[in-house]
C-alpha positions, -999 to 999 in steps of 0.1 A, spaced: 931 407 -583 906 385 -566 871 390 -553 870 393 -515 839 372 -512 843 343 -537 881 345 -541 878 342 -579 901 361 -602 886 393 -615 892 404 -651 910 436 -659 905 463 -685 933 470 -710 945 498 -686 949 473 -657 918 484 -638 896 456 -623 861 450 -637 844 451 -604 832 473 -576 850 486 -546 833 489 -512 846 501 -479 843 481 -447 839 493 -411 877 500 -409 876 521 -440 896 495 -461 888 490 -497 873 456 -507 869 444 -543 837 427 -553 832 409 -587 800 415 -607 787 380 -600 788 385 -562 774 420 -566 744 407 -585 740 378 -560 737 402 -531 717 427 -551 742 456 -544 733 455 -507 765 466 -489 756 452 -455 750 417 -471 783 418 -490 802 428 -459 786 400 -439 795 375 -466 832 385 -463 833 374 -426 
């Protein structure tokens, strides 16, 4: 799985779940964000969605 902002590969847990955060965009689609991007945008959803465009 890849981050929707930086396009880097996200590590997974031993159960296959990504080590990241899901957010929903305006169209109610799930977007996966890595921890690096989440900390860069200080968990502000509007800034993260703006960076994806």
